[in-house]
DOROTI-307987 format. One record per residue (C-alpha): y, x, z; residue in three letters; residue number from 1. Coordinates in steps of 0.25 Angstrom, whole numbers. Each point is the difference from the previous one (the first is absolute). Layout:
REM DOROTI-307987
<<Y; X; Z>; "ALA"; NUM>
...
REM end
This chain:
REM DOROTI-307987
<<1; 104; -219>; "UNK"; 1>
<<7; -9; 10>; "UNK"; 2>
<<13; -6; -4>; "UNK"; 3>
<<9; 9; 8>; "UNK"; 4>
<<-6; 12; -7>; "UNK"; 5>
<<2; -7; -13>; "UNK"; 6>
<<14; -2; 3>; "UNK"; 7>
<<2; 14; 4>; "UNK"; 8>
<<-6; 4; -14>; "UNK"; 9>
<<9; -10; -7>; "UNK"; 10>
<<12; 6; 6>; "UNK"; 11>
<<-4; 14; -4>; "UNK"; 12>
<<-2; -5; -14>; "UNK"; 13>
<<12; -10; -2>; "UNK"; 14>
<<10; 5; 11>; "UNK"; 15>
<<3; -5; 14>; "UNK"; 16>
<<8; -12; -3>; "UNK"; 17>
<<-5; -13; 5>; "UNK"; 18>
<<7; -12; -6>; "UNK"; 19>
<<2; -11; 10>; "UNK"; 20>
<<-1; -14; -5>; "UNK"; 21>
<<8; -6; 12>; "UNK"; 22>
<<4; -10; -11>; "UNK"; 23>
<<10; -10; 6>; "UNK"; 24>
<<5; -10; -10>; "UNK"; 25>
<<14; 4; 4>; "UNK"; 26>
<<-3; 13; -7>; "UNK"; 27>
<<-1; -7; -13>; "UNK"; 28>
<<14; -4; -7>; "UNK"; 29>
<<2; -15; 0>; "UNK"; 30>
<<0; -1; -15>; "UNK"; 31>
<<-14; 6; 0>; "UNK"; 32>
<<-5; -7; 12>; "UNK"; 33>
<<4; -14; -6>; "UNK"; 34>
<<-9; 2; -12>; "UNK"; 35>
<<-12; -3; 9>; "UNK"; 36>
<<-5; -12; 6>; "UNK"; 37>
<<0; 6; 14>; "UNK"; 38>
<<4; 13; 7>; "UNK"; 39>
<<-14; 4; 2>; "UNK"; 40>
<<-3; -1; -15>; "UNK"; 41>
<<12; 8; -3>; "UNK"; 42>
<<-4; 11; 11>; "UNK"; 43>
<<-14; 0; -6>; "UNK"; 44>
<<5; 2; -14>; "UNK"; 45>
<<10; 11; 4>; "UNK"; 46>
<<-12; 7; 8>; "UNK"; 47>
<<-9; 0; -12>; "UNK"; 48>
<<11; 6; -9>; "UNK"; 49>
<<3; 10; 11>; "UNK"; 50>
<<-14; 5; 1>; "UNK"; 51>
<<-1; 3; -15>; "UNK"; 52>
<<13; 6; -1>; "UNK"; 53>
<<-1; 9; 13>; "UNK"; 54>
<<-14; 4; 1>; "UNK"; 55>
<<2; 13; -8>; "UNK"; 56>
<<9; 5; 11>; "UNK"; 57>
<<-7; -5; 12>; "UNK"; 58>
<<-12; 5; 8>; "UNK"; 59>
<<-2; -14; 6>; "UNK"; 60>
<<7; -14; 3>; "UNK"; 61>
<<3; -6; 13>; "UNK"; 62>
<<0; -15; 2>; "UNK"; 63>
<<8; -6; 12>; "UNK"; 64>
<<-6; -13; 3>; "UNK"; 65>
<<11; -6; 8>; "UNK"; 66>
<<9; -2; -12>; "UNK"; 67>
<<-12; -9; -6>; "UNK"; 68>
<<-3; -7; 13>; "UNK"; 69>
<<15; -4; 0>; "UNK"; 70>
<<-3; -8; -13>; "UNK"; 71>
<<-12; -8; 6>; "UNK"; 72>
<<-13; -3; -7>; "UNK"; 73>
<<6; 3; -14>; "UNK"; 74>
<<5; 14; 5>; "UNK"; 75>
<<-14; 3; 6>; "UNK"; 76>
<<-6; -3; -14>; "UNK"; 77>
<<10; 10; -6>; "UNK"; 78>
<<-3; 10; 11>; "UNK"; 79>
<<-15; -1; -3>; "UNK"; 80>
<<2; 1; -15>; "UNK"; 81>
<<9; 12; 1>; "UNK"; 82>
<<-10; 8; 9>; "UNK"; 83>
<<-12; -5; -10>; "UNK"; 84>
<<8; 5; -12>; "UNK"; 85>
<<2; 14; 6>; "UNK"; 86>
<<-15; 1; 5>; "UNK"; 87>
<<-5; -5; -14>; "UNK"; 88>
<<9; 11; -7>; "UNK"; 89>
<<-6; 11; 10>; "UNK"; 90>
<<13; 3; 6>; "UNK"; 91>
<<0; 2; 15>; "UNK"; 92>
<<6; -11; 8>; "UNK"; 93>
<<5; 0; 14>; "UNK"; 94>
<<2; -14; 7>; "UNK"; 95>
<<11; 2; 10>; "UNK"; 96>
<<-3; -11; 11>; "UNK"; 97>
<<0; 8; 13>; "UNK"; 98>
<<-11; -8; 6>; "UNK"; 99>
<<-3; 3; 14>; "UNK"; 100>
<<-7; -10; 10>; "UNK"; 101>
<<-12; -1; 9>; "UNK"; 102>
<<-15; -3; -1>; "UNK"; 103>
<<-4; -11; -10>; "UNK"; 104>
<<14; -1; -5>; "UNK"; 105>
<<1; 14; -4>; "UNK"; 106>
<<-14; -2; -7>; "UNK"; 107>
<<6; -12; -7>; "UNK"; 108>
<<12; 8; -5>; "UNK"; 109>
<<-10; 12; -5>; "UNK"; 110>
<<-9; -10; -7>; "UNK"; 111>
<<13; -7; -7>; "UNK"; 112>
<<5; 13; -6>; "UNK"; 113>
<<-13; 8; -3>; "UNK"; 114>
<<-7; -12; -6>; "UNK"; 115>
<<2; -13; -7>; "UNK"; 116>
<<13; -5; -7>; "UNK"; 117>
<<9; 11; 6>; "UNK"; 118>
<<-9; 12; -1>; "UNK"; 119>
<<8; 13; -1>; "UNK"; 120>
<<-3; 15; 0>; "UNK"; 121>
<<8; 4; 12>; "UNK"; 122>
<<7; -8; 12>; "UNK"; 123>
<<11; 4; 9>; "UNK"; 124>
<<-4; -3; 15>; "UNK"; 125>
<<8; 0; 13>; "UNK"; 126>
<<-7; 7; 12>; "UNK"; 127>
<<9; -5; 11>; "UNK"; 128>
<<-9; -10; 6>; "UNK"; 129>
<<-10; 11; 2>; "UNK"; 130>
<<-9; 9; -8>; "UNK"; 131>
<<-12; -10; 2>; "UNK"; 132>
<<8; -9; -10>; "UNK"; 133>
<<-2; 10; -11>; "UNK"; 134>
<<-16; 0; 1>; "UNK"; 135>
<<-1; -13; -9>; "UNK"; 136>
<<8; 7; -11>; "UNK"; 137>
<<-7; 14; 1>; "UNK"; 138>
<<-14; -7; -1>; "UNK"; 139>
<<5; -3; -14>; "UNK"; 140>
<<4; 15; -2>; "UNK"; 141>
<<-14; 5; 2>; "UNK"; 142>
<<-9; 5; -12>; "UNK"; 143>
<<-8; -11; -6>; "UNK"; 144>
<<-12; 7; 5>; "UNK"; 145>
<<5; -3; 14>; "UNK"; 146>
<<3; -14; -3>; "UNK"; 147>
<<14; 1; -4>; "UNK"; 148>
<<8; -3; -12>; "UNK"; 149>
<<7; 14; -1>; "UNK"; 150>
<<14; -6; 2>; "UNK"; 151>
<<12; 7; 6>; "UNK"; 152>
<<10; -3; 10>; "UNK"; 153>
<<14; 6; 3>; "UNK"; 154>
<<3; -1; 15>; "UNK"; 155>
<<15; -1; 5>; "UNK"; 156>
<<4; 13; 6>; "UNK"; 157>
<<14; 3; -2>; "UNK"; 158>
<<7; -11; -7>; "UNK"; 159>
<<13; 1; -8>; "UNK"; 160>
<<9; -10; 8>; "UNK"; 161>
<<11; 4; 9>; "UNK"; 162>
<<-7; -8; 11>; "UNK"; 163>
<<-12; 8; 0>; "UNK"; 164>
<<6; 8; 12>; "UNK"; 165>
<<-2; -12; 9>; "UNK"; 166>
<<-15; 2; 1>; "UNK"; 167>
<<-5; 11; -9>; "UNK"; 168>
<<9; 11; 7>; "UNK"; 169>
<<-1; -5; 14>; "UNK"; 170>
<<-5; 10; 10>; "UNK"; 171>
<<-14; -1; 7>; "UNK"; 172>
<<-3; 2; 14>; "UNK"; 173>
<<-11; 9; -4>; "UNK"; 174>
<<9; 9; -9>; "UNK"; 175>
<<5; -2; -14>; "UNK"; 176>
<<4; -12; -7>; "UNK"; 177>
<<-7; -13; -5>; "UNK"; 178>
<<0; 5; -14>; "UNK"; 179>
<<-8; 12; 5>; "UNK"; 180>
<<-11; -9; 6>; "UNK"; 181>
<<-1; -8; -12>; "UNK"; 182>
<<-1; 12; -8>; "UNK"; 183>
<<-11; 7; 8>; "UNK"; 184>
<<-9; -13; 0>; "UNK"; 185>
<<3; -1; -15>; "UNK"; 186>
<<-5; 14; -2>; "UNK"; 187>
<<-13; -3; 7>; "UNK"; 188>
<<-3; -12; -8>; "UNK"; 189>
<<4; 7; -13>; "UNK"; 190>
<<-9; 11; 3>; "UNK"; 191>
<<-12; -9; 4>; "UNK"; 192>
<<1; -7; -13>; "UNK"; 193>
<<2; 12; -9>; "UNK"; 194>
<<-13; 6; 6>; "UNK"; 195>
<<-7; -13; -4>; "UNK"; 196>
<<2; 4; -14>; "UNK"; 197>
<<-8; 13; 1>; "UNK"; 198>
<<12; 9; 2>; "UNK"; 199>
<<-4; 13; 7>; "UNK"; 200>
<<14; 2; 4>; "UNK"; 201>
<<9; -12; 0>; "UNK"; 202>
<<12; 9; -1>; "UNK"; 203>
<<-4; 3; -15>; "UNK"; 204>
<<-3; -15; -2>; "UNK"; 205>
<<8; -13; -1>; "UNK"; 206>
<<-2; -10; 10>; "UNK"; 207>
<<1; -15; -3>; "UNK"; 208>
<<9; -1; 11>; "UNK"; 209>
<<15; 4; -3>; "UNK"; 210>
<<13; -2; 7>; "UNK"; 211>
<<13; -6; -3>; "UNK"; 212>
<<11; 10; 2>; "UNK"; 213>
<<14; -3; -4>; "UNK"; 214>
<<10; 10; -7>; "UNK"; 215>
<<13; -5; 6>; "UNK"; 216>
<<1; 11; 11>; "UNK"; 217>
<<0; 15; -4>; "UNK"; 218>
<<-1; 5; 14>; "UNK"; 219>
<<-15; -3; 2>; "UNK"; 220>
<<-5; 0; -14>; "UNK"; 221>
<<-6; 14; 1>; "UNK"; 222>
<<-6; -1; 14>; "UNK"; 223>
<<-7; -13; -4>; "UNK"; 224>
<<-6; 6; -13>; "UNK"; 225>
<<-4; 12; 8>; "UNK"; 226>
<<-6; -8; 11>; "UNK"; 227>
<<-8; -9; -9>; "UNK"; 228>
<<-4; 10; -12>; "UNK"; 229>
<<-13; -7; -3>; "UNK"; 230>
<<6; -14; -1>; "UNK"; 231>
<<5; -7; -13>; "UNK"; 232>
<<14; -6; 2>; "UNK"; 233>
<<6; -13; -5>; "UNK"; 234>
<<15; 3; 0>; "UNK"; 235>
<<10; -11; 0>; "UNK"; 236>
<<15; 1; 1>; "UNK"; 237>
<<3; 8; -13>; "UNK"; 238>
<<11; -6; -8>; "UNK"; 239>
<<6; -13; 4>; "UNK"; 240>
<<-2; 3; 15>; "UNK"; 241>
<<7; 14; -1>; "UNK"; 242>
<<-12; 9; 1>; "UNK"; 243>
<<2; 13; -9>; "UNK"; 244>
<<-10; 6; -9>; "UNK"; 245>
<<1; 13; 7>; "UNK"; 246>
<<-5; -7; 13>; "UNK"; 247>
<<-11; -7; -8>; "UNK"; 248>
<<-4; 14; -6>; "UNK"; 249>
<<-3; 5; 14>; "UNK"; 250>
<<-9; -11; 3>; "UNK"; 251>
<<-7; 1; -13>; "UNK"; 252>
<<-5; 14; 4>; "UNK"; 253>
<<-14; 3; 4>; "UNK"; 254>
<<-9; -12; -1>; "UNK"; 255>
<<11; -7; -8>; "UNK"; 256>
<<5; -14; -1>; "UNK"; 257>
<<6; -11; -8>; "UNK"; 258>
<<15; -3; 1>; "UNK"; 259>
<<4; -15; -1>; "UNK"; 260>
<<12; -5; -8>; "UNK"; 261>
<<2; -15; 0>; "UNK"; 262>
<<14; -5; -2>; "UNK"; 263>
<<4; 13; -7>; "UNK"; 264>
<<-9; -4; -11>; "UNK"; 265>
<<0; -16; 1>; "UNK"; 266>
<<15; -1; 0>; "UNK"; 267>
<<3; 12; -9>; "UNK"; 268>
<<7; -10; -10>; "UNK"; 269>
<<11; -2; 10>; "UNK"; 270>
<<5; 15; -1>; "UNK"; 271>
<<-4; 3; -14>; "UNK"; 272>
<<13; 4; -7>; "UNK"; 273>
<<-6; -4; -14>; "UNK"; 274>
<<-2; -14; 5>; "UNK"; 275>
<<15; -2; 5>; "UNK"; 276>
<<4; -9; -11>; "UNK"; 277>
<<-12; -9; -1>; "UNK"; 278>
<<0; 0; 15>; "UNK"; 279>
<<14; -5; 1>; "UNK"; 280>
<<-2; -10; -12>; "UNK"; 281>
<<-13; -6; 7>; "UNK"; 282>
<<-9; 3; -11>; "UNK"; 283>
<<-10; 9; 6>; "UNK"; 284>
<<-15; -2; -5>; "UNK"; 285>
<<-13; 3; 6>; "UNK"; 286>
<<-2; 12; -10>; "UNK"; 287>
<<14; 6; 4>; "UNK"; 288>
<<-3; 0; 15>; "UNK"; 289>
<<-14; 5; -2>; "UNK"; 290>
<<5; 12; -8>; "UNK"; 291>
<<10; 3; 11>; "UNK"; 292>
<<-11; 0; 10>; "UNK"; 293>
<<-8; 9; -9>; "UNK"; 294>
<<11; 10; -1>; "UNK"; 295>
<<2; 0; 15>; "UNK"; 296>
<<-15; 2; 2>; "UNK"; 297>
<<0; 12; -10>; "UNK"; 298>
<<13; 6; 7>; "UNK"; 299>
<<-6; -2; 14>; "UNK"; 300>
<<-13; 7; -5>; "UNK"; 301>
<<8; 12; -5>; "UNK"; 302>
<<9; 0; 12>; "UNK"; 303>
<<-12; 1; 9>; "UNK"; 304>
<<-8; 11; -8>; "UNK"; 305>
<<13; 8; -1>; "UNK"; 306>
<<2; -1; 15>; "UNK"; 307>
<<-15; 5; 2>; "UNK"; 308>
<<2; 11; -9>; "UNK"; 309>
<<13; 5; 7>; "UNK"; 310>
<<-7; -1; 13>; "UNK"; 311>
<<-11; 9; -5>; "UNK"; 312>
<<10; 10; -5>; "UNK"; 313>
REM end
């Protein structure tokens, strides 16, 4: 079973929530942060506690590498250990690095994230330097019998930021928009890899190649889900970015997907009414902020599942 299929099965069993460990030290209250020798150590401690507390409510976790790179060498050590903890616990983990480059550089990025100290299950990749840049990553997505490592990738398709219209929605001289061209190529790659796992009909299978599709715009959610019914989605934008559960539910239809929430969980302590007094007094503890995050993860899972149920009628 390749990692994308494993993720799909985990989301069916544990729910579609993806807990995003985009753990900026600024998301930790000062009175907790100051208990550690460095921001990176505080982040790692928070991550460890979050993983244990939120795992019952999550289909997977996503670790955004930029927040760790910002903290330098010690931050990258925290990143590597966070990913390793998740993999050792058997929890599907996505590294959000959006890698995309040419030739040997792409090969180096693929080796960096699919082997060695930073080895992950699934990686986000950027196709905008051309689809040849994806080949080093897809080589790792092949079955082990074909020399691969059965990894997975999520290719940027329809992102959650307002500026996506600057490129993704631009018209092509040949007809359609840039997003369509990306999607058509993505479908071809996904099909080829799915058939490599012995599927007689890739539409009844799960390809190791998925797509990043944001849930911040309701206008195109149904069209995107119907256009790519066979492809598993990574769905950012829910919660803090304004994406509604009903939009996410549409994108969770057919092949399914996983819905990321980062700040809504990491920073839940900031809005938890039960913590108002200790927050104002500057007496928050690691245990208290983790419990707030756990409650937010539980509520997010229920919100998403209720939206899916409502969509099904």
